[in-house]
C-alpha positions in Angstrom: -70.8 -32.3 -11.4 -67.5 -34.0 -12.3 -64.9 -32.1 -14.3 -65.2 -34.7 -17.1 -68.9 -33.9 -17.5 -68.3 -30.2 -17.5 -65.5 -30.4 -20.0 -66.9 -33.2 -22.2 -66.1 -36.9 -22.1 -63.9 -37.2 -25.1 -61.3 -35.2 -27.1 -62.6 -32.3 -29.1 -61.1 -30.1 -31.9 -60.9 -26.3 -31.6 -62.0 -24.0 -34.4 -58.5 -24.3 -36.0 -58.7 -28.1 -36.1 -56.2 -28.7 -33.3 -57.0 -31.6 -31.0 -57.6 -30.6 -27.4 -57.1 -32.6 -24.2 -59.8 -35.0 -22.9 -61.7 -33.9 -19.8 -59.9 -36.5 -17.7 -56.5 -35.4 -19.0 -57.3 -31.8 -18.5 -58.6 -32.5 -15.0 -55.4 -34.3 -14.0 -53.3 -31.6 -15.5 -55.1 -28.8 -13.7 -54.8 -30.8 -10.4 -51.1 -31.1 -10.8 -50.7 -27.4 -11.5 -52.8 -26.4 -8.5 -55.2 -24.7 -11.0 -58.6 -23.8 -9.5 -61.7 -25.1 -11.4 -64.9 -23.1 -10.9 -68.3 -23.7 -12.4 -70.1 -20.4 -12.7 -73.9 -20.0 -13.1 -74.0 -17.2 -15.6 -77.5 -15.9 -14.5 -76.7 -15.6 -10.8 -72.9 -15.3 -10.9 -72.6 -17.9 -8.1 -69.8 -20.4 -8.5 -68.7 -23.7 -7.0 -65.2 -25.1 -6.8 -64.2 -28.6 -8.0 -61.0 -30.5 -7.6 -58.0 -28.8 -6.0 -59.0 -25.7 -3.9 -56.0 -23.3 -3.6 -55.6 -21.2 -0.5 -56.7 -18.0 -2.2 -59.9 -19.6 -3.4 -60.7 -21.2 0.0 -60.8 -17.7 1.5 -63.6 -16.5 -0.9 -67.3 -16.7 0.0 -68.6 -18.5 -3.1 -72.2 -18.0 -2.0 -72.0 -14.5 -3.2 -71.7 -13.7 -6.9 -68.2 -14.2 -8.1 -67.9 -10.8 -9.8 -68.2 -9.2 -6.4 -64.8 -10.6 -5.5 -63.2 -9.2 -8.7 -61.5 -5.8 -8.3 -63.8 -3.0 -9.6 -61.5 -2.1 -12.5 -61.7 -5.7 -13.9 -65.4 -6.4 -13.4 -66.6 -5.2 -16.9 -63.9 -7.3 -18.5 -64.9 -10.3 -16.3 -68.6 -10.0 -17.3 -67.6 -9.8 -21.0 -65.5 -13.0 -20.8 -68.4 -14.9 -19.1 -70.8 -13.8 -21.8 -68.5 -14.9 -24.7 -67.1 -18.1 -23.2 -70.2 -20.1 -24.0 -69.6 -19.6 -27.7 -65.8 -19.6 -27.7 -63.0 -20.2 -25.1 -61.7 -16.9 -23.6 -58.4 -16.0 -22.0 -58.9 -14.3 -18.6 -56.6 -12.3 -16.3 -58.3 -10.4 -13.4 -57.5 -9.3 -9.9 -59.4 -11.0 -7.1 -60.0 -9.4 -3.7 -58.9 -11.9 -1.0 -59.3 -10.2 2.3 -57.1 -7.1 2.3 -54.9 -8.2 -0.6 -55.4 -8.6 -4.4 -54.5 -11.9 -6.0 -53.8 -11.9 -9.8 -55.4 -14.9 -11.5 -54.9 -16.0 -15.0 -56.6 -18.8 -16.9 -59.3 -19.8 -19.4 -63.2 -19.5 -19.5 -65.1 -22.0 -21.6 -68.6 -23.1 -22.0 -70.0 -26.0 -20.0 -73.5 -27.2 -19.4 -76.3 -24.8 -20.6 -76.1 -21.5 -18.6 -72.8 -22.4 -17.1 -69.2 -21.4 -17.7 -66.1 -23.3 -16.5 -63.2 -21.2 -15.3 -59.7 -22.7 -15.0 -57.7 -20.2 -12.9 -54.2 -20.0 -11.4 -52.6 -17.6 -9.0 -49.9 -15.7 -11.0 -49.3 -12.9 -8.3 -45.8 -14.1 -7.6 -44.9 -14.4 -11.2 -46.2 -10.9 -11.9 -44.4 -9.6 -8.8 -41.1 -11.2 -10.0 -41.6 -9.8 -13.5 -42.3 -6.3 -12.1 -39.2 -6.6 -9.9 -37.1 -7.7 -12.8 -38.3 -4.8 -14.9 -37.3 -2.5 -12.0 -33.9 -4.1 -11.7 -33.5 -3.9 -15.5 -34.4 -0.2 -15.3 -31.8 0.4 -12.6 -29.2 -1.5 -14.6 -29.9 0.7 -17.6 -29.6 3.9 -15.5 -26.4 2.5 -13.9 -24.9 1.8 -17.3 -25.8 5.3 -18.5 -24.5 7.1 -15.5 -21.1 5.2 -15.0 -18.3 7.6 -15.8 -16.2 4.9 -17.6 -16.6 2.8 -20.7 -17.8 -0.7 -20.5 -18.9 -3.2 -23.1 -19.8 -6.9 -23.5 -18.7 -9.2 -26.3 -19.9 -12.7 -27.0 -17.6 -15.6 -27.4 -17.2 -14.9 -31.1 -16.0 -11.4 -30.3 -19.1 -9.5 -31.4 -20.3 -6.6 -29.3 -23.6 -7.3 -27.5 -23.8 -4.2 -25.2 -22.2 -0.8 -24.8 -22.9 2.0 -22.3 -23.1 5.6 -23.5 -19.5 6.4 -22.6 -18.3 3.6 -24.8 -20.7 4.6 -27.6 -19.3 8.2 -27.5 -15.6 7.0 -27.7 -15.8 3.9 -29.9 -18.9 4.6 -31.9 -21.7 2.1 -32.4 -20.2 -1.3 -32.1 -23.2 -3.5 -31.4 -23.2 -6.5 -33.7 -19.7 -5.8 -34.9 -16.5 -7.7 -34.5 -13.4 -5.9 -33.1 -11.8 -6.0 -36.5 -14.8 -4.1 -37.9 -14.6 -1.1 -35.5 -13.9 2.3 -36.9 -10.7 2.7 -34.9 -6.9 2.9 -35.6 -5.3 -0.5 -36.3 -3.2 -0.3 -33.2 -6.3 0.2 -31.0 -8.1 -2.7 -32.7 -5.1 -5.0 -32.1 -4.9 -4.0 -28.4 -8.6 -4.8 -28.0 -8.1 -8.1 -29.8 -5.2 -9.1 -27.6 -7.3 -8.4 -24.5 -10.3 -10.3 -25.8 -8.3 -13.4 -26.8 -6.7 -13.6 -23.3 -10.0 -13.1 -21.5 -11.7 -15.7 -23.8 -9.1 -18.2 -22.5 -10.4 -17.5 -19.0 -7.5 -15.2 -18.0 -8.3 -11.6 -17.0 -6.4 -9.0 -19.1 -5.1 -5.8 -17.6 -3.2 -3.0 -19.3 -2.8 0.7 -19.7 -3.7 2.1 -23.1 -3.5 5.5 -24.6 -6.1 6.8 -27.0 -6.9 10.1 -28.6 -10.1 11.7 -27.3 -11.2 15.1 -28.6 -7.8 15.5 -30.1 -6.0 14.9 -26.8 -4.1 11.8 -25.5 -6.0 10.1 -22.7 -4.6 7.2 -20.6 -7.1 4.3 -19.8 -6.7 1.5 -17.3 -8.2 -1.4 -19.3 -9.6 -4.6 -17.8 -11.2 -7.4 -19.8 -12.7 -10.2 -17.8 -14.2 -13.6 -18.8 -17.9 -14.1 -18.3 -18.6 -17.7 -17.4 -21.7 -19.9 -17.2 -21.4 -23.3 -15.6 -17.6 -23.0 -15.8 -17.5 -22.2 -19.5 -16.5 -18.8 -20.9 -19.5 -17.4 -22.8 -18.4 -13.8 -23.3 -16.0 -11.0 -22.2 -16.7 -7.8 -20.2 -14.5 -4.9 -21.0 -13.9 -1.8 -18.9 -11.8 1.3 -19.7 -11.3 3.8 -16.9 -9.8 7.2 -17.6 -6.7 7.5 -15.3 -5.2 10.6 -17.0 -5.7 12.8 -13.9 -4.2 10.0 -11.7 -1.2 9.7 -14.0 -0.7 13.5 -13.9 -0.9 13.4 -10.1 1.6 10.5 -10.1 4.0 12.4 -12.3 3.7 15.5 -10.0 4.2 13.4 -7.0 7.3 11.8 -8.6 8.7 15.3 -9.3 8.0 16.3 -5.7 9.8 13.2 -4.4 12.7 13.9 -6.7 12.9 17.4 -5.4 12.6 16.2 -1.9 15.3 13.6 -2.4 17.6 16.3 -3.9 16.9 18.6 -1.0 17.5 15.8 1.5 20.8 14.9 -0.2 21.8 18.5 0.0 20.9 18.6 3.7 22.8 15.4 4.3 25.9 16.8 2.6 25.7 20.0 4.7 25.2 17.9 7.8 28.2 15.8 6.9 30.3 18.9 6.3 29.2 20.3 9.7 30.0 16.9 11.3 33.4 16.9 9.6 34.1 20.4 10.9 33.1 19.5 14.4 35.2 16.3 14.3 38.2 18.3 13.0 37.8 20.8 15.8 37.6 18.0 18.4 40.4 16.0 17.0 42.6 19.2 16.7 41.8 19.9 20.4 42.5 16.3 21.5 45.8 16.2 19.5 46.9 19.7 20.5 46.7 19.0 24.3 49.0 16.0 24.3 51.3 17.6 21.8 51.5 20.7 24.0 52.3 18.6 27.1 55.0 16.6 25.1 56.5 19.9 23.8 56.7 21.4 27.3 58.4 18.2 28.7 60.9 18.1 25.8 61.8 21.7 26.4 62.5 21.0 30.1 64.6 18.0 29.2 66.6 20.0 26.7 67.4 22.7 29.2 68.8 20.1 31.6 67.4 21.9 34.7 65.6 18.8 36.1 66.8 16.2 38.6 67.1 12.6 37.8 63.9 11.8 39.6 62.1 14.6 37.8 63.5 13.4 34.4 62.0 10.0 35.0 58.6 11.5 35.7 58.8 13.7 32.6 59.6 10.6 30.5 56.4 9.0 32.0 54.4 12.0 31.0 55.6 11.7 27.4 54.7 8.0 27.4 51.2 8.7 28.8 50.5 11.5 26.3 51.8 9.3 23.4 49.5 6.5 24.5 46.6 9.0 24.7 47.2 10.0 21.1 47.4 6.4 20.0 44.1 5.6 21.7 42.5 8.6 19.9 43.8 7.5 16.5 42.7 3.8 17.1 39.2 4.9 18.2 38.8 7.3 15.4 39.7 4.6 12.9 37.4 2.1 14.5 34.6 4.7 14.2 35.0 5.8 10.6 36.4 2.6 9.0 33.8 0.5 7.1 33.7 -3.0 8.5 32.2 -6.2 6.8 31.0 -8.5 9.5 31.6 -12.2 9.4 28.6 -13.6 11.3 28.7 -17.1 12.7 26.5 -18.6 15.4 28.5 -18.5 18.7 27.8 -18.7 22.4 27.5 -15.2 23.8 28.3 -15.9 27.5 32.1 -16.7 27.0 32.5 -13.6 24.8 30.8 -11.3 27.4 32.8 -12.9 30.3 36.1 -12.5 28.4 35.4 -8.9 27.6 34.5 -8.1 31.2 37.7 -9.8 32.7 40.0 -8.1 30.2 38.4 -4.7 31.0 38.8 -5.2 34.8 42.4 -6.1 34.3 43.1 -3.2 31.9 41.5 -0.8 34.3 43.3 -2.2 37.4 39.9 -2.9 39.0 39.9 -6.7 39.4 40.2 -6.5 43.2 37.9 -3.4 43.7 35.0 -4.3 41.4 32.8 -7.2 42.2 31.4 -8.7 39.0 28.8 -11.4 38.3 27.6 -12.9 35.0 24.4 -15.0 35.1 21.8 -16.3 32.7 22.3 -17.9 29.3 21.0 -17.6 25.7 21.2 -19.8 22.6 24.1 -19.2 20.1 23.9 -15.8 18.5 25.0 -14.9 14.9 28.0 -12.6 15.6 31.4 -11.2 14.6 33.5 -12.1 17.6 36.2 -9.4 17.1 33.7 -6.5 16.6 31.2 -7.5 19.3 33.9 -8.1 21.9 35.2 -4.6 21.1 31.7 -3.2 21.7 31.3 -5.0 25.1 34.8 -4.0 26.2 33.9 -0.4 25.6 30.6 -0.8 27.5 32.4 -2.5 30.5 35.1 0.2 30.5 32.4 2.9 30.5 30.7 1.2 33.5 33.9 0.7 35.5 34.9 4.3 35.0 31.4 5.5 36.0 31.9 3.7 39.3 35.4 5.2 39.6 37.0 1.7 39.6 35.1 0.2 42.6 31.7 -1.2 43.4 29.5 -3.9 41.9 28.9 -4.8 38.2 26.1 -7.2 37.3 25.6 -8.8 33.9 22.4 -10.8 33.1 21.7 -12.7 29.9 18.2 -13.8 28.8 16.0 -14.4 25.8 13.2 -12.0 24.9 10.3 -12.3 22.4 9.5 -9.0 20.5 8.0 -8.0 17.2 7.5 -11.7 16.2 11.2 -12.5 16.8 13.3 -14.0 19.5 16.2 -11.9 20.8 19.2 -12.3 23.1 19.2 -9.6 25.7 22.2 -8.5 27.8 21.7 -6.1 30.8 24.8 -4.5 32.2 24.1 -2.9 35.5 26.5 -0.6 37.3 26.1 1.0 40.7 27.6 4.3 39.9 26.1 7.8 40.4 23.8 7.4 37.4 23.2 10.1 34.8 20.7 12.8 33.9 18.1 12.0 31.1 19.5 14.7 28.9 23.0 13.1 29.1 21.6 9.6 28.3 20.0 11.0 25.1 23.4 12.2 23.7 25.6 9.3 24.9 26.0 7.7 21.4 26.8 11.0 19.6 30.5 11.1 18.5 32.8 13.2 20.7 30.2 13.6 23.5 31.8 12.6 26.8 31.3 13.2 30.5 35.0 12.5 31.3 37.7 15.1 31.3 40.2 12.9 29.3 37.6 11.0 27.3 37.3 11.2 23.5 33.6 10.5 23.2 34.0 7.8 20.6 33.7 4.6 22.6 29.9 4.5 22.8 29.5 5.7 19.2 31.6 2.7 18.2 29.4 0.4 20.4 26.2 1.7 18.6 27.8 1.2 15.2 28.8 -2.4 15.9 25.5 -3.4 17.6 23.4 -1.9 14.7 25.6 -3.8 12.2 24.5 -6.9 14.0 20.8 -5.8 13.5 20.5 -5.2 17.2 19.7 -2.3 19.5 21.5 -0.7 22.5 20.3 1.9 25.0 20.8 3.2 28.5 18.2 3.5 31.2 18.1 4.5 34.8 18.4 1.5 37.2 16.0 1.0 40.1 17.9 1.8 43.3 20.6 3.9 41.6 23.2 3.5 38.9 22.6 2.8 35.2 21.7 -0.2 33.1 22.9 -0.6 29.6 20.7 -2.9 27.5 22.0 -4.7 24.4 19.5 -6.7 22.3 20.7 -9.0 19.4 18.6 -11.2 17.1 19.0 -14.9 17.6 18.5 -15.7 13.9 20.2 -13.8 11.1 17.9 -11.8 8.9 17.5 -13.1 5.3 
């Protein structure tokens, strides 16, 4: 039988006088909503489907009474609805057994031809499942809000409180439905909340530290008030206050510990400086006393007039040598302790290195006995010519003296990429006897020397100059004997 015949051919009024849809209109509507239409024989309980047959309905054996497919707990209610539907339309919601699963259907039962009831049913399982899930999520959110150890609240765009968690209720009191200005709180606290709210309402998160009295004690909170947006428009503000009082106490304790550590470190530095001054004074006194002793002895011999003319000339040479030794000591000492402000300008490094090498060979009288070679090139380096030439002169003098004034000296320049920067690297290789690792570790310490007449300041000065250029210098054992000194300088000046 067509749906129109079952439902009536024209419009009808319900018991309250409202006009219902025509059979054709209702049939089209039900088809569009994928609503199943069943005509049930009340006496036998057998049903037949008309119109759209949803998947859940196609799985049922409609040759058996329809109530057999209803879950047992809903069968009495189903029978009652069928009995009443002939007299008055009935709302219906029951579980239907479809294979091993239960489908929740919802709809209407109304009278049709004599002895028949028409059911309009729709599968609402997914909607019920979603509603159940949402209730579970809502329950979890409520538990989360109640268990969070910090205050949070939500205000609408007008500034009225919509939500508070228990921690906020305990500290601020009941604020739901109130504006910030209506809170039972000190004026200063209300003004702070109002400032944060106004900024967040403009779409800019607000962050601040606030101090409030809780149980008669001052407590520091980290406050964040963030805009809540919907389709790009601010519709409310979420506020959070986190108690950071323990963190602030730890921070203060850490600061006190750092201050104490800094004071202790400063004290140790002062003591170390005093020790260094004492060591330096002892070394300088020793280095000065020896030449002065030699000069005093020579002067005594000259005063007595007991030396020959040739011996007198030799004694005068001794005085000149010892005087020069004292002068070198004073110059080196001043170079080491005097603060220097570098004037860095990009300059070629090869000419500076070659000039320092040739001057050293000439000063050491080794131009004929030391074979030297300089190879490689690097881009211009930001440098102070006077200071860096002094450093390379000291390095070349150290290398020539290590070879006892004869042998081969090789210098190689190259660029090197390291730590995200490009460096100029200079390798100075001598073919002397080399040195033990423990000696290399102390080479840059002031007054440490392996030569009988050395002062131990030359390499300390080298390290000072190279580090002022933001560079590095070190010694390493060379393959095949000898020692290599490596100087590394940045190609670009640091900002």
